[in-house]
ROSE-4610 file (N, C-alpha, C; in Angstrom, 1 decimal, always signed):
// ROSE-4610
residu = [M/M/M/A/A/A/R/R/R/V/V/V/K/K/K/P/P/P/K/K/K/R/R/R/H/H/H/N/N/N/I/I/I/R/R/R/V/V/V/D/D/D/M/M/M/T/T/T/A/A/A/M/M/M/T/T/T/D/D/D/V/V/V/S/S/S/F/F/F/L/L/L/L/L/L/L/L/L/T/T/T/F/F/F/F/F/F/I/I/I/L/L/L/T/T/T/A/A/A/Q/Q/Q/F/F/F/N/N/N/V/V/V/P/P/P/D/D/D/V/V/V/E/E/E/T/T/T/V/V/V/T/T/T/T/T/T/P/P/P/S/S/S/S/S/S/I/I/I/S/S/S/E/E/E/K/K/K/L/L/L/L/L/L/P/P/P/D/D/D/A/A/A/S/S/S/L/L/L/M/M/M/T/T/T/V/V/V/L/L/L/A/A/A/T/T/T/T/T/T/D/D/D/G/G/G/K/K/K/F/F/F/Y/Y/Y/F/F/F/T/T/T/P/P/P/V/V/V/E/E/E/N/N/N/G/G/G/T/T/T/E/E/E/R/R/R/M/M/M/Q/Q/Q/L/L/L/L/L/L/D/D/D/K/K/K/M/M/M/G/G/G/A/A/A/K/K/K/Y/Y/Y/G/G/G/M/M/M/S/S/S/F/F/F/T/T/T/N/N/N/Q/Q/Q/E/E/E/K/K/K/V/V/V/N/N/N/F/F/F/A/A/A/N/N/N/I/I/I/Q/Q/Q/S/S/S/V/V/V/G/G/G/V/V/V/P/P/P/M/M/M/N/N/N/Q/Q/Q/L/L/L/K/K/K/G/G/G/Y/Y/Y/L/L/L/N/N/N/L/L/L/S/S/S/D/D/D/E/E/E/E/E/E/R/R/R/K/K/K/A/A/A/Y/Y/Y/K/K/K/S/S/S/P/P/P/N/N/N/G/G/G/V/V/V/P/P/P/M/M/M/D/D/D/S/S/S/T/T/T/N/N/N/K/K/K/Q/Q/Q/V/V/V/I/I/I/D/D/D/W/W/W/V/V/V/Q/Q/Q/Q/Q/Q/S/S/S/L/L/L/A/A/A/V/V/V/N/N/N/P/P/P/D/D/D/Y/Y/Y/K/K/K/L/L/L/A/A/A/I/I/I/K/K/K/G/G/G/D/D/D/V/V/V/Q/Q/Q/T/T/T/E/E/E/Y/Y/Y/P/P/P/K/K/K/V/V/V/K/K/K/S/S/S/L/L/L/F/F/F/E/E/E/G/G/G/L/L/L/R/R/R/D/D/D/I/I/I/D/D/D/F/F/F/L/L/L/K/K/K/F/F/F/W/W/W/L/L/L/I/I/I/T/T/T/S/S/S/Q/Q/Q/E/E/E/T/T/T/A/A/A/Q/Q/Q]
num = [1/1/1/2/2/2/3/3/3/4/4/4/5/5/5/6/6/6/7/7/7/8/8/8/9/9/9/10/10/10/11/11/11/12/12/12/13/13/13/14/14/14/15/15/15/16/16/16/17/17/17/18/18/18/19/19/19/20/20/20/21/21/21/22/22/22/23/23/23/24/24/24/25/25/25/26/26/26/27/27/27/28/28/28/29/29/29/30/30/30/31/31/31/32/32/32/33/33/33/34/34/34/35/35/35/36/36/36/37/37/37/38/38/38/39/39/39/40/40/40/41/41/41/42/42/42/43/43/43/44/44/44/45/45/45/46/46/46/47/47/47/48/48/48/49/49/49/50/50/50/51/51/51/52/52/52/53/53/53/54/54/54/55/55/55/56/56/56/57/57/57/58/58/58/59/59/59/60/60/60/61/61/61/62/62/62/63/63/63/64/64/64/65/65/65/66/66/66/67/67/67/68/68/68/69/69/69/70/70/70/71/71/71/72/72/72/73/73/73/74/74/74/75/75/75/76/76/76/77/77/77/78/78/78/79/79/79/80/80/80/81/81/81/82/82/82/83/83/83/84/84/84/85/85/85/86/86/86/87/87/87/88/88/88/89/89/89/90/90/90/91/91/91/92/92/92/93/93/93/94/94/94/95/95/95/96/96/96/97/97/97/98/98/98/99/99/99/100/100/100/101/101/101/102/102/102/103/103/103/104/104/104/105/105/105/106/106/106/107/107/107/108/108/108/109/109/109/110/110/110/111/111/111/112/112/112/113/113/113/114/114/114/115/115/115/116/116/116/117/117/117/118/118/118/119/119/119/120/120/120/121/121/121/122/122/122/123/123/123/124/124/124/125/125/125/126/126/126/127/127/127/128/128/128/129/129/129/130/130/130/131/131/131/132/132/132/133/133/133/134/134/134/135/135/135/136/136/136/137/137/137/138/138/138/139/139/139/140/140/140/141/141/141/142/142/142/143/143/143/144/144/144/145/145/145/146/146/146/147/147/147/148/148/148/149/149/149/150/150/150/151/151/151/152/152/152/153/153/153/154/154/154/155/155/155/156/156/156/157/157/157/158/158/158/159/159/159/160/160/160/161/161/161/162/162/162/163/163/163/164/164/164/165/165/165/166/166/166/167/167/167/168/168/168/169/169/169/170/170/170/171/171/171/172/172/172/173/173/173/174/174/174/175/175/175/176/176/176/177/177/177/178/178/178/179/179/179/180/180/180/181/181/181/182/182/182/183/183/183/184/184/184/185/185/185/186/186/186/187/187/187/188/188/188/189/189/189/190/190/190/191/191/191/192/192/192/193/193/193/194/194/194/195/195/195/196/196/196/197/197/197/198/198/198/199/199/199/200/200/200]
x = [+61.2/+61.0/+59.7/+60.2/+58.9/+58.4/+56.8/+55.7/+56.2/+56.3/+56.3/+54.9/+54.9/+53.8/+53.2/+52.5/+52.1/+51.8/+52.4/+52.3/+50.9/+50.2/+48.8/+49.1/+48.1/+47.8/+46.2/+46.0/+45.0/+44.0/+42.7/+41.7/+41.1/+41.4/+40.7/+39.5/+38.2/+37.0/+36.9/+37.0/+36.7/+35.1/+34.9/+33.5/+33.3/+34.0/+33.8/+32.3/+32.2/+30.8/+29.6/+29.9/+28.8/+28.4/+29.2/+28.8/+28.0/+28.5/+28.1/+26.5/+26.6/+25.1/+24.2/+24.7/+23.7/+23.4/+24.5/+24.1/+22.8/+23.1/+21.9/+20.9/+20.8/+19.4/+18.9/+19.5/+19.2/+18.6/+19.5/+18.9/+17.6/+17.4/+16.3/+15.0/+15.3/+13.9/+13.5/+14.4/+14.2/+13.3/+14.0/+13.3/+12.0/+12.0/+10.2/+9.6/+9.7/+8.8/+7.9/+6.6/+5.5/+5.0/+5.4/+4.8/+3.4/+2.8/+1.3/+1.3/+0.5/+0.1/-0.9/-0.7/-1.5/-3.1/-4.1/-5.2/-5.6/-6.6/-6.8/-7.3/-8.2/-8.5/-8.1/-8.2/-7.5/-8.8/-9.1/-10.1/-9.7/-10.6/-10.2/-11.1/-10.5/-11.4/-11.8/-13.0/-13.7/-12.3/-12.4/-11.7/-12.5/-11.7/-12.5/-11.3/-11.8/-10.4/-9.9/-11.0/-10.1/-8.8/-8.2/-6.9/-6.6/-7.7/-7.3/-6.9/-6.1/-5.2/-6.1/-5.8/-6.3/-5.3/-5.9/-5.0/-4.3/-3.1/-2.1/-2.4/-2.8/-3.1/-4.4/-4.8/-6.1/-7.1/-6.6/-7.6/-8.0/-9.4/-9.9/-10.6/-10.3/-10.9/-11.8/-12.9/-13.9/-13.9/-13.3/-13.0/-14.3/-14.8/-16.0/-15.7/-15.7/-15.4/-16.2/-16.0/-16.9/-18.2/-17.9/-18.9/-19.7/-19.5/-20.3/-19.8/-18.6/-17.9/-17.4/-17.3/-17.0/-15.4/-14.6/-13.5/-13.2/-13.2/-13.0/-11.3/-10.6/-9.3/-9.2/-9.1/-8.9/-7.4/-7.6/-6.2/-5.2/-3.8/-2.6/-2.4/-2.6/-2.3/-2.8/-1.5/-2.0/-2.7/-2.5/-3.3/-4.6/-4.9/-6.3/-7.0/-6.3/-7.0/-7.2/-6.6/-6.8/-8.1/-8.4/-9.5/-10.5/-10.4/-11.7/-12.3/-11.3/-11.6/-12.2/-12.1/-12.7/-14.0/-14.2/-15.6/-16.4/-16.0/-16.5/-17.1/-16.1/-16.6/-17.7/-17.5/-18.6/-19.5/-19.8/-20.8/-21.8/-20.8/-21.5/-21.4/-21.0/-20.7/-20.0/-18.5/-17.5/-16.2/-15.4/-14.2/-12.9/-12.1/-10.7/-9.6/-8.6/-7.4/-6.4/-5.5/-4.4/-3.7/-3.6/-2.9/-3.6/-5.3/-6.0/-6.0/-5.8/-6.0/-4.5/-3.5/-2.1/-2.2/-2.7/-3.0/-3.8/-4.9/-5.7/-5.1/-4.3/-3.5/-2.5/-2.2/-1.0/-1.8/-3.1/-3.7/-4.0/-3.9/-4.2/-5.8/-6.5/-7.9/-8.8/-9.9/-10.9/-12.1/-12.1/-12.9/-13.8/-14.1/-15.1/-16.3/-17.2/-18.3/-17.8/-18.5/-17.8/-17.8/-18.7/-18.9/-17.7/-17.0/-15.9/-14.6/-14.7/-13.7/-12.4/-12.9/-11.7/-11.2/-12.1/-11.2/-10.3/-10.4/-9.5/-8.5/-8.5/-7.5/-6.7/-7.1/-6.3/-5.5/-5.5/-4.9/-3.5/-2.8/-1.1/-1.1/+0.1/+0.3/+0.3/+0.8/+0.6/-0.6/-1.3/-3.0/-3.5/-3.6/-4.6/-3.8/-2.7/-2.4/-3.2/-3.2/-3.9/-5.4/-6.0/-7.5/-8.2/-9.0/-9.8/-11.6/-12.1/-13.4/-14.5/-15.0/-16.2/-17.6/-17.8/-18.5/-18.2/-17.0/-16.6/-17.2/-17.2/-18.1/-19.3/-20.4/-21.9/-22.2/-23.0/-23.3/-25.0/-25.8/-27.3/-28.0/-29.4/-30.4/-30.7/-30.0/-30.4/-29.3/-28.0/-27.0/-25.9/-25.8/-24.7/-23.4/-22.6/-21.2/-20.2/-20.2/-19.3/-19.5/-20.8/-21.1/-20.7/-20.9/-20.6/-19.0/-18.5/-16.7/-16.6/-17.3/-16.9/-17.6/-18.6/-19.1/-18.2/-17.8/-17.1/-15.7/-15.0/-13.6/-14.0/-15.0/-15.3/-15.0/-15.9/-16.0/-14.5/-13.7/-12.2/-11.4/-11.6/-11.0/-12.3/-12.7/-13.6/-13.1/-11.7/-11.1/-10.7/-11.0/-10.8/-11.5/-10.9/-11.4/-11.8/-12.4/-13.1/-12.9/-12.4/-12.3/-12.9/-13.7/-14.4/-13.7/-13.3/-12.6/-13.5/-14.1/-14.7/-14.7/-14.9/-14.6/-15.5/-15.0/-15.9/-17.0/-16.9/-18.1/-19.1/-18.6/-19.6/-21.0/-21.9/-23.4/-23.8/-24.4/-24.6/-25.5/-26.2/-27.4/-26.5/-25.6/-24.7/-23.6/-23.2/-22.7/-23.5/-24.8/-26.0/-26.3/-26.4/-26.6/-25.3/-24.2/-23.3/-23.4/-23.9/-23.8/-24.8/-26.3/-27.4/-27.0/-26.2/-25.5/-24.9/-24.0/-23.1/-24.0/-25.2/-25.8/-26.8/-27.1/-28.0/-27.1/-25.7/-24.9/-24.7/-25.1/-24.8/-23.1/-22.7/-21.3/-21.5/-21.3/-21.6/-20.6/-19.4/-18.2/-17.0/-16.7/-15.7/-15.2/-14.2/-13.7/-14.1/-14.0/-14.1/-12.8/-12.4/-11.0/-11.3/-10.5/-10.5/-9.2/-9.0/-8.1/-8.2/-6.7/-6.8/-7.1/-7.9/-8.5/-7.1/-6.7/-5.9/-6.4/-5.4/-6.0/-6.1/-7.0/-6.8/-6.5]
y = [-45.1/-44.2/-42.7/-41.7/-41.0/-40.3/-40.3/-39.8/-38.3/-38.3/-36.7/-36.0/-35.1/-34.5/-33.5/-33.6/-32.8/-31.5/-30.5/-29.0/-28.5/-28.2/-27.3/-25.9/-25.8/-24.6/-24.0/-22.8/-22.4/-22.2/-22.6/-22.7/-21.3/-20.6/-19.3/-19.2/-18.6/-18.4/-17.4/-17.2/-16.0/-15.4/-14.4/-13.7/-12.6/-12.8/-11.7/-11.9/-13.1/-13.4/-13.3/-13.6/-13.9/-12.3/-11.7/-10.1/-9.5/-10.0/-9.2/-9.9/-11.2/-11.6/-10.9/-10.8/-10.4/-8.8/-7.9/-6.7/-6.5/-7.7/-7.8/-8.2/-9.0/-9.4/-8.2/-7.8/-6.4/-5.3/-5.0/-4.1/-4.3/-5.6/-6.1/-6.1/-6.5/-6.2/-5.0/-4.1/-2.5/-2.0/-2.3/-1.7/-2.3/-3.7/-4.4/-4.2/-3.7/-3.7/-2.6/-2.9/-2.0/-1.8/-0.4/-0.3/+0.3/+0.0/+0.1/+1.7/+2.3/+3.7/+4.1/+4.6/+4.7/+5.5/+4.9/+5.6/+6.9/+7.7/+8.7/+9.2/+8.4/+8.7/+7.2/+7.3/+6.3/+5.4/+4.3/+3.6/+2.2/+1.8/+0.7/-0.5/-1.6/-2.6/-3.4/-4.1/-5.2/-6.4/-7.1/-8.4/-9.5/-10.6/-12.0/-13.0/-14.0/-15.3/-15.6/-14.9/-15.4/-15.4/-15.9/-15.8/-15.4/-15.4/-15.2/-13.9/-13.9/-12.7/-11.8/-10.4/-9.9/-9.8/-9.5/-10.0/-8.5/-8.7/-7.7/-7.0/-7.4/-6.4/-6.0/-5.2/-4.8/-4.8/-4.2/-3.9/-2.4/-2.3/-0.9/-0.9/+0.0/+0.0/+1.1/+0.7/+1.8/+1.9/+2.8/+3.0/+3.7/+3.3/+3.9/+4.2/+5.3/+5.9/+5.9/+6.4/+6.4/+6.8/+8.4/+9.3/+8.9/+7.7/+7.4/+7.9/+8.7/+9.1/+8.1/+8.3/+7.2/+7.9/+7.2/+7.3/+6.3/+6.7/+5.4/+5.6/+4.5/+4.2/+3.4/+4.3/+3.3/+2.4/+1.7/+0.7/+1.6/+1.1/+2.2/+2.5/+1.6/+1.9/+3.0/+4.0/+5.5/+5.5/+4.8/+4.9/+4.7/+3.6/+3.2/+4.3/+4.7/+5.5/+6.9/+7.4/+8.6/+8.1/+6.6/+6.1/+6.5/+6.1/+6.0/+7.4/+8.2/+9.8/+10.2/+9.9/+10.1/+9.6/+8.4/+7.7/+8.4/+8.9/+9.4/+10.7/+11.5/+12.7/+12.7/+11.7/+11.4/+11.5/+10.6/+10.3/+11.4/+12.3/+13.5/+14.8/+14.7/+15.8/+16.9/+16.2/+16.8/+16.7/+17.7/+17.4/+17.7/+16.9/+17.2/+17.6/+18.5/+18.6/+17.7/+17.8/+16.7/+16.8/+18.3/+18.2/+17.6/+17.7/+17.3/+15.9/+15.1/+13.8/+13.4/+13.9/+13.6/+13.5/+14.3/+14.8/+13.8/+13.2/+12.2/+11.0/+10.8/+9.1/+9.3/+10.3/+10.1/+10.5/+10.6/+10.7/+9.6/+9.9/+8.3/+7.9/+9.1/+8.4/+9.5/+9.4/+10.1/+10.3/+11.6/+11.8/+13.1/+13.4/+14.7/+14.0/+14.8/+14.7/+15.2/+14.5/+15.2/+16.5/+17.0/+18.5/+19.2/+18.8/+19.2/+18.8/+17.7/+17.0/+17.8/+18.8/+19.5/+20.6/+21.0/+22.4/+21.2/+20.0/+19.2/+18.8/+18.6/+18.2/+19.3/+20.7/+21.8/+22.6/+21.7/+22.0/+21.6/+22.2/+21.8/+20.6/+20.0/+18.5/+18.6/+19.8/+20.0/+20.1/+21.2/+21.1/+20.0/+19.1/+18.2/+17.1/+16.9/+15.9/+16.6/+17.9/+18.3/+18.7/+18.4/+18.6/+17.5/+17.7/+16.9/+17.1/+16.0/+16.5/+16.1/+17.3/+17.2/+16.2/+15.7/+14.7/+13.4/+13.5/+12.2/+12.0/+11.0/+10.7/+10.4/+11.0/+10.4/+9.1/+8.6/+7.3/+7.1/+7.3/+7.1/+6.8/+6.8/+6.4/+7.2/+8.4/+9.4/+9.6/+9.6/+9.9/+8.8/+8.1/+6.8/+6.8/+7.8/+7.9/+7.3/+6.5/+5.5/+4.4/+4.1/+2.7/+3.2/+4.6/+4.8/+4.7/+4.9/+4.7/+3.4/+2.7/+1.0/+0.6/+0.7/+0.3/+1.1/+2.3/+2.8/+2.1/+1.7/+1.3/-0.2/-0.7/-2.0/-2.1/-0.8/-0.5/-0.8/+0.0/+0.0/-1.4/-2.2/-3.2/-4.4/-5.2/-6.1/-7.3/-7.2/-8.0/-7.3/-6.0/-5.4/-6.0/-6.0/-6.7/-5.6/-5.6/-4.7/-5.1/-4.3/-4.4/-3.3/-3.9/-2.7/-2.7/-1.3/-1.5/-0.4/-0.9/-0.1/+0.0/+0.9/+1.1/+0.4/-0.3/-0.9/-0.3/+1.1/+1.8/+2.3/+2.2/+2.6/+2.0/+2.9/+2.7/+1.7/+0.5/-0.4/-0.2/+1.1/+1.6/+2.2/+2.7/+3.5/+2.3/+1.3/+0.1/-0.7/-0.7/-1.2/-0.7/+0.4/+1.4/+0.7/+0.8/+0.6/-0.7/-2.0/-3.4/-3.3/-2.4/-2.4/-2.1/-1.2/-0.5/-1.2/-2.0/-3.4/-4.3/-4.5/-5.6/-5.2/-4.0/-3.3/-3.0/-3.2/-3.5/-4.6/-5.7/-7.0/-7.5/-6.8/-6.9/-7.6/-8.8/-9.3/-10.2/-9.9/-10.8/-9.7/-9.3/-8.5/-9.1/-8.2/-8.4/-7.6/-7.8/-7.1/-7.2/-6.1/-5.8/-6.0/-6.9/-7.1/-7.1/-7.2/-7.5/-8.9/-9.2/-10.5/-10.6/-11.7/-11.7/-12.3/-12.2/-12.5/-13.6/-14.7/-16.1/-15.7/-16.5/-16.0/-17.4]
z = [+10.3/+9.4/+9.8/+10.1/+10.4/+9.3/+9.3/+8.2/+7.7/+6.4/+5.9/+6.0/+6.7/+6.6/+5.6/+4.5/+3.8/+4.2/+3.2/+3.7/+3.6/+4.7/+4.7/+3.8/+3.2/+2.7/+3.0/+3.3/+3.7/+2.6/+3.0/+1.8/+1.7/+0.5/+0.1/-0.7/-0.4/-1.0/-1.8/-2.9/-3.3/-3.5/-2.6/-2.7/-3.6/-4.6/-5.3/-6.2/-6.8/-7.6/-6.6/-5.3/-4.5/-4.1/-4.0/-3.8/-5.0/-6.1/-7.2/-7.4/-7.4/-7.3/-6.2/-5.3/-3.9/-4.4/-4.6/-5.2/-6.5/-7.3/-8.2/-8.0/-6.9/-6.5/-5.6/-4.9/-4.2/-5.1/-6.1/-7.2/-8.1/-8.0/-8.9/-7.7/-6.5/-5.5/-5.4/-5.3/-4.9/-6.5/-7.6/-8.7/-8.9/-8.4/-8.9/-7.8/-6.6/-5.6/-5.9/-5.0/-5.2/-3.9/-3.4/-2.2/-1.9/-1.0/-0.5/-0.4/-0.9/-1.1/+0.1/+1.1/+2.2/+1.5/+2.2/+1.9/+1.9/+1.2/+1.2/+2.8/+3.3/+4.5/+5.2/+6.6/+7.6/+8.0/+7.5/+8.1/+8.5/+9.3/+10.4/+9.8/+9.1/+8.5/+9.7/+9.3/+10.2/+10.0/+10.9/+11.1/+10.6/+9.8/+9.7/+9.4/+9.3/+9.4/+8.0/+7.1/+5.6/+5.3/+4.7/+4.5/+2.9/+1.9/+0.7/+0.5/-0.6/-0.8/-2.2/-2.2/-3.0/-4.5/-5.6/-6.6/-7.0/-7.3/-7.8/-8.6/-10.0/-10.8/-11.3/-11.9/-12.5/-11.4/-10.3/-9.3/-8.9/-9.1/-8.8/-7.2/-6.4/-5.2/-5.0/-4.1/-3.4/-2.3/-1.7/+0.0/+0.4/+1.5/+2.3/+3.5/+4.0/+5.5/+6.5/+7.6/+8.9/+8.7/+7.9/+7.6/+6.3/+5.7/+4.7/+3.4/+3.2/+2.1/+1.1/-0.1/-1.0/-1.9/-2.0/-2.9/-3.9/-5.1/-6.1/-6.6/-6.7/-6.9/-8.1/-9.4/-10.6/-10.6/-11.8/-11.6/-12.2/-11.7/-12.0/-13.1/-14.3/-15.8/-16.4/-16.6/-16.8/-18.2/-19.1/-20.3/-20.3/-19.5/-19.3/-18.2/-17.6/-16.6/-17.6/-18.7/-19.4/-20.5/-20.8/-21.4/-20.3/-19.4/-18.0/-18.2/-17.9/-17.9/-19.1/-20.3/-21.5/-21.5/-21.2/-21.3/-20.0/-18.9/-17.9/-18.3/-19.1/-19.5/-20.6/-21.7/-22.4/-21.9/-20.6/-20.0/-19.6/-18.8/-18.2/-19.1/-20.4/-21.2/-20.7/-20.6/-20.1/-21.0/-21.4/-22.1/-21.0/-21.0/-20.5/-21.2/-20.9/-21.8/-21.6/-22.3/-22.1/-20.7/-20.3/-18.8/-17.8/-17.8/-16.9/-16.9/-18.3/-18.5/-17.9/-17.7/-17.2/-15.8/-15.1/-13.7/-13.4/-14.0/-13.4/-13.6/-14.4/-14.7/-13.1/-12.6/-11.4/-10.4/-9.7/-8.7/-8.2/-6.8/-5.9/-6.1/-5.7/-5.8/-6.4/-6.8/-7.2/-5.9/-5.3/-4.1/-4.3/-5.4/-5.7/-6.6/-6.8/-7.8/-9.1/-10.2/-11.7/-12.1/-11.2/-11.5/-10.9/-10.0/-9.2/-9.8/-10.5/-11.1/-11.7/-12.7/-13.6/-12.6/-11.6/-10.6/-10.1/-9.5/-8.8/-9.4/-10.5/-11.6/-11.5/-11.9/-12.1/-11.0/-9.7/-8.5/-8.8/-8.0/-8.0/-7.1/-7.3/-6.7/-5.4/-4.5/-3.3/-2.7/-3.6/-3.1/-3.3/-4.2/-4.3/-3.3/-2.9/-1.4/-0.2/-0.4/+0.9/+1.0/-0.3/+0.0/+0.3/+1.2/+1.7/+1.3/+0.5/+0.1/+1.1/+1.0/+2.3/+1.9/+0.7/+0.4/-0.2/-0.7/-1.7/-2.6/-3.4/-5.0/-4.4/-4.9/-4.9/-5.0/-4.0/-3.9/-3.5/-3.8/-2.9/-4.5/-3.9/-4.9/-5.9/-5.9/-7.2/-8.1/-7.1/-7.9/-7.6/-8.6/-8.4/-9.0/-8.9/-9.5/-9.3/-8.2/-7.9/-9.0/-9.1/-9.9/-11.3/-11.8/-13.2/-13.2/-12.2/-12.5/-12.3/-11.7/-11.9/-13.4/-13.7/-14.8/-16.3/-16.1/-17.4/-17.2/-16.1/-15.9/-16.6/-16.5/-17.1/-18.5/-18.9/-20.2/-20.8/-20.1/-20.5/-20.8/-19.9/-19.6/-18.9/-19.5/-18.6/-17.7/-17.7/-16.8/-15.6/-15.0/-14.2/-12.8/-11.5/-10.7/-9.4/-8.4/-7.8/-6.1/-5.4/-4.0/-3.2/-2.0/-1.5/-0.1/+0.6/+1.5/+2.6/+3.8/+4.4/+5.8/+6.6/+8.0/+8.9/+10.0/+10.5/+11.5/+11.4/+11.9/+11.0/+9.5/+8.4/+8.7/+8.2/+8.7/+7.4/+7.8/+6.7/+5.5/+5.7/+4.6/+3.6/+3.8/+3.1/+2.2/+2.7/+1.9/+1.1/+1.5/+0.9/-0.2/-0.2/-1.8/-2.8/-2.4/-3.4/-3.7/-2.7/-3.5/-4.2/-3.6/-5.1/-6.1/-6.3/-7.4/-7.9/-7.7/-8.6/-8.8/-8.2/-8.5/-9.7/-10.0/-10.7/-12.3/-12.1/-13.4/-13.7/-12.4/-13.2/-12.8/-11.8/-11.3/-9.7/-9.6/-8.7/-7.9/-8.5/-8.0/-7.4/-6.1/-6.0/-4.4/-3.9/-2.7/-1.7/-0.3/+0.9/+1.5/+1.7/+2.4/+3.8/+4.3/+6.2/+6.7/+7.8/+8.5/+9.2/+9.3/+9.8/+11.3/+11.7/+13.1/+14.0/+15.0/+15.9/+16.5/+16.5/+17.1/+18.9/+19.5/+20.7/+21.6]
């Protein structure tokens, strides 16, 4: 007697739930991603074999360009940026309007001396983006405003961390003055940003 073959049914997989999960994950990653903002000026960092990563949060940055200009990038927290501006204003005998504080909370970096900061903050967004500072933030033996920015940032939040990004062509005496200024305020732990050395 012949065997009766059971009727085969096509297997159907419902992908609706998988599609929903995929779009939820995609939306989550888009909304929580933090994109790297390009530097105020282009620098070529020295190479190293270190594989340590920079901390993601509470990081302030000092950028040293080839011609020895310094830029200070405060931590991204807008409220703490406004507190920092108040502290720097008190140190230099300046006061800032609410609009200037809001503008300061939204700028990328400080690249002007304190006596020019109010004028810089009162520029339009487009003018600020196009502005190229001729001198940067002062950092020499007589005028250590970069160190003041770091010190007042630590007064706002002592847990802030510092990273220094210098160009490979930056003259050492310029960077040495920065290191000495940090030593003077007893701030001895910071990161140096480098590019990964390629294997040969």
